[in-house]
Every structure is written in C-alpha cells, then in structure tokens.
C-alpha positions in Angstrom: -13.5 -13.0 20.8 -16.9 -11.3 20.5 -19.9 -13.1 19.1 -21.5 -12.1 15.7 -24.3 -10.4 17.9 -21.9 -8.4 19.9 -20.0 -7.3 16.6 -23.2 -6.1 15.1 -24.0 -4.2 18.3 -20.6 -2.5 18.4 -21.2 -1.4 14.7 -24.6 -0.1 15.5 -23.0 1.9 18.3 -20.5 3.4 16.0 -23.4 4.5 13.6 -25.3 6.0 16.4 -22.2 8.0 17.7 -21.5 9.1 14.1 -25.1 10.4 13.8 -24.8 12.3 17.1 -21.4 13.8 16.2 -22.6 14.9 12.8 -25.6 16.7 14.4 -23.9 18.1 17.6 -20.2 18.6 17.1 -19.1 21.9 15.2 -16.1 20.1 13.8 -17.7 16.9 12.6 -20.7 18.9 11.1 -18.3 21.0 9.0 -16.5 18.1 7.3 -16.9 17.2 3.7 -15.5 14.1 1.7 -12.9 16.5 0.4 -11.8 17.7 3.8 -11.6 14.1 5.1 -9.6 12.8 2.2 -6.1 13.7 3.3 -6.9 12.5 6.8 -8.0 9.1 5.4 -4.8 8.7 3.5 -2.8 9.7 6.6 -4.7 7.0 8.7 -4.1 4.4 6.0 -0.3 5.0 6.2 -0.5 4.8 10.0 -2.2 1.4 9.7 0.6 0.4 7.3 3.3 1.4 9.8 1.5 -0.6 12.6 1.3 -3.7 10.3 5.1 -3.4 9.4 5.9 -3.0 13.1 3.8 -6.1 13.9 2.2 -4.0 16.6 -1.3 -5.7 16.8 -2.6 -3.4 19.4 -1.8 -0.5 17.2 -3.3 -2.2 14.2 -6.6 -2.6 16.2 -6.5 1.2 16.9 -5.7 2.2 13.4 -8.4 -0.1 12.0 -10.9 1.8 14.3 -9.8 5.1 12.9 -10.2 3.9 9.3 -13.6 2.4 10.1 -14.7 5.8 11.5 -13.7 7.4 8.1 -15.7 4.9 6.2 -18.7 5.5 8.4 -18.2 9.2 8.0 -18.2 9.1 4.3 -21.3 6.9 4.3 -23.0 9.4 6.5 -22.2 12.3 4.2 -23.6 10.3 1.3 -26.8 9.6 3.2 -27.3 13.3 3.8 -27.2 14.0 0.0 -29.3 10.9 -0.6 -26.7 9.5 -2.9 -25.9 6.3 -0.6 -25.7 5.2 2.9 -23.7 2.5 4.8 -26.1 -0.2 3.8 -25.6 0.6 0.1 -21.8 0.5 0.7 -22.0 -2.9 2.5 -24.4 -4.5 -0.1 -22.3 -3.1 -2.8 -19.1 -4.9 -1.8 -21.2 -8.0 -1.0 -22.6 -8.1 -4.5 -19.2 -7.7 -6.0 -17.6 -10.4 -3.8 -20.2 -12.8 -4.9 -20.0 -12.0 -8.5 -16.2 -12.0 -8.6 -16.1 -15.5 -6.8 -18.1 -17.8 -9.1 -15.9 -20.6 -7.9 -17.6 -20.2 -4.4 -21.0 -18.8 -5.3 -21.4 -20.5 -8.8 -20.4 -23.5 -10.7 -17.0 -22.3 -11.9 -14.0 -24.6 -10.8 -10.5 -23.1 -10.2 -7.1 -25.0 -9.7 -5.3 -22.4 -7.6 -4.8 -18.9 -6.4 -3.3 -17.7 -9.7 -6.5 -18.8 -11.6 -8.6 -17.0 -9.1 -6.7 -13.8 -10.0 -7.0 -14.4 -13.7 -10.8 -14.9 -13.4 -11.1 -11.8 -11.1 -9.4 -9.6 -13.9 -11.4 -11.1 -16.7 -14.7 -10.7 -14.8 -13.8 -7.0 -14.4 -13.4 -6.6 -18.1 -16.8 -8.3 -18.6 -18.3 -5.7 -16.2 -17.5 -3.0 -18.8 -13.9 -1.9 -17.8 -11.9 -1.0 -21.0 -8.5 -2.0 -19.4 -7.4 -4.0 -16.5 -5.4 -1.0 -15.4 -8.4 1.1 -14.8 -8.4 0.0 -11.1 -5.0 1.3 -10.4 -5.3 4.7 -8.6 -3.4 7.6 -10.3 -2.3 9.0 -6.8 -0.7 5.7 -5.6 3.0 6.1 -4.7 5.1 5.1 -7.6 6.5 1.8 -6.0 3.0 0.6 -5.0 1.7 1.6 -8.4 4.3 -0.3 -10.3 3.6 -3.4 -8.2 -0.2 -3.2 -8.8 0.3 -2.7 -12.5 2.5 -5.8 -12.7 0.1 -7.8 -10.7 -2.9 -6.8 -12.7 -1.4 -7.5 -16.3 0.0 -10.9 -14.9 -3.6 -11.7 -13.9 -4.6 -11.6 -17.6 -1.4 -13.7 -18.7 0.9 -10.9 -19.7 3.9 -12.1 -17.5 7.3 -13.9 -17.5 7.4 -17.5 -17.1 10.4 -17.8 -14.8 12.2 -15.6 -12.2 15.4 -16.2 -14.2 13.8 -14.4 -17.2 13.1 -11.4 -15.0 16.6 -11.2 -13.5 18.0 -11.3 -17.1 15.7 -8.3 -18.1 17.0 -6.5 -14.8 20.5 -7.1 -15.9 19.6 -5.9 -19.4 18.2 -2.7 -18.0 21.2 -2.1 -15.8 23.4 -2.3 -18.9 21.1 0.3 -20.6 21.3 2.6 -17.6 25.1 2.4 -17.4 25.2 3.2 -21.2 23.1 6.3 -20.6 25.2 7.4 -17.6 28.2 7.2 -20.0 26.5 9.6 -22.4 25.6 12.0 -19.5 22.1 12.6 -20.8 20.1 13.3 -17.7 16.7 12.7 -19.4 17.7 9.3 -20.8 19.4 8.4 -17.4 16.1 9.0 -15.5 14.2 7.0 -18.0 16.5 4.1 -17.7 16.7 4.4 -13.9 12.9 4.1 -14.0 13.1 0.9 -16.1 15.6 -0.6 -13.6 13.3 0.1 -10.7 10.2 -1.3 -12.6 12.3 -4.4 -13.2 13.4 -4.7 -9.6 9.8 -4.5 -8.4 8.8 -7.1 -10.9 11.6 -9.4 -9.7 10.4 -8.9 -6.2 7.1 -10.2 -7.1 8.7 -13.4 -8.6 10.6 -13.7 -5.3 7.4 -13.4 -3.3 8.5 -10.1 -1.7 6.5 -7.0 -1.3 8.8 -4.2 -2.7 7.2 -1.5 -0.6 7.6 -3.4 2.6 11.2 -4.4 1.7 12.0 -0.6 1.0 10.2 0.5 4.1 12.0 -2.1 6.2 15.4 -0.7 4.8 14.1 2.8 5.6 13.5 1.9 9.2 16.8 0.1 9.5 18.7 3.2 8.2 16.9 5.6 10.5 17.8 3.4 13.5 21.4 3.2 12.7 21.7 6.9 11.7 20.0 7.9 15.0 22.5 5.6 16.8 25.3 7.5 15.0 23.8 10.8 16.1 23.6 9.8 19.7 27.2 8.7 19.7 28.1 12.0 18.3 26.3 13.8 21.1 28.1 11.6 23.7 31.4 13.0 22.2 30.1 16.5 22.2 30.6 16.5 18.4 28.6 17.7 15.4 28.2 15.1 12.6 29.8 17.5 10.3 33.0 17.6 12.5 33.4 13.8 12.6 35.5 12.1 10.0 33.9 9.4 7.8 36.1 6.7 9.5 34.7 7.7 13.0 31.1 7.8 11.5 31.7 4.3 9.7 32.8 2.9 13.1 29.7 3.9 14.9 27.6 2.7 11.9 29.2 -0.7 12.2 28.4 -0.8 15.9 24.7 0.0 15.1 24.6 -2.9 12.7 25.5 -5.3 15.5 22.5 -4.0 17.8 
C-alpha cells in the first residue's frame, strides 16, 4: 500500500492533470456541470456493477473515474469562484466532525443504531425541516424506498420485530389480491406499490440490501436466458419456434451450472 505522502502526491498529480486538460483539451474545456451529470450517474452505476461482481480491479478503475468527476466539478467551481477542491474536502471534514460527537465530542453511544439516530437528529438541528430532505428525488424507486425507510427508522419511526413487518407484508398482499379481483387498474397499481414498499422494508429487517438482491436475480436470469438462447442456436432454432417444454428443459440445465 502507498504511504500517506504517496497518496497526497498522486492526488496532487490528478489536480495538475485536470488543470492541464481544462486549459488545453477542446473536449474538457467545453464541459459544464450539466454536461457531466449524466456521465457521473453512468460511472456510479458502473462502480455498482463492479462491486456486485466482486471485481476489485474494476472497482479500482471505476473509483478513479468517479474521482476524476469530483475533481472536474471542483475545477469548474473554482473557475466561477464559487468553491474549489479544498472547500469540498474541508466541507465534508467539518460535517463528519459535527456528525460524530461520540468521536470528536463528549457524547456516548451504545451501538450503530444510536449513531444513526444521532446523525438524523443532528441534521434536523442544522436546519433541515424533514429527515427525508436528504433523499434525492431522482433516485431509482427501490433505492429511494430503502433510503426513506432507513431515515425514518433513524428517528424511531419503525417496527420493533421482523415478524411485524412480515405480517404487514401479508396484509398488503391481501389488499392487492382484493383490488385484482375488482379489476381496478389504478388501485391495483397503488396496492402493488405498497407490497413492494413492504418487501423492501422486510429486506432491511433481514439485513438484506433489496437493490443488490434484485440485481443479483437480474444477473442470474440473464445468464440462464442467454444459455437458453445459445442452446436454441445449437439446434438451429429460433426461440419462438421452441416449445415451452423445450425451453424449460434448457432453463433447468442452466440452473445446474
């Protein structure tokens, strides 16, 4: 591993390269925060894929891509004289110190859950009107639901036992079935959302990240379906010409791989 001095030197090198690119490269010179935004989101998802794949070499590369974006935004901020990378770093340092009074102050905490509760309460004291203000509007729905539930739990709005959440899930499934029987699409959608919200909440009580769990299933399905496609090619058949029994046979083969 690199020493602290080597780490700082590497970061300084990145800042120097960013200065040079912003001055000399036509593409880099043209970029704005708005033009970088969608690229940053894409890089974040690529990092997420690498983490789920447990590909640490790819994680290293994707962290580099994200770090470049952070430096890029700070460079643009310095050009408008609004902020620079030092302001960014000092800002998060100050926040971490303020939000960890059990480390940098005289507050005592019993466990991780108490740390979370203190964190949310401190944010309210900083002037936030709601603990939910920090949940980005553009988050994917599954991630957003998970963050909403974590945040309200941080201030004590939560179930006490996993069994209670499972009972709520069963209740929501019953309400969904009732609306399915009435054939009211709007109510079915509403109740389906309630079921999903309850499932995500139950995942939290089971210690499972619902986004990771669903993506794991997505990857598993893709692998098995592509196996099915490859078998169809071997038989010179199109999938639409195969019987369900044939496809199911190959699907079961894929599950054994």
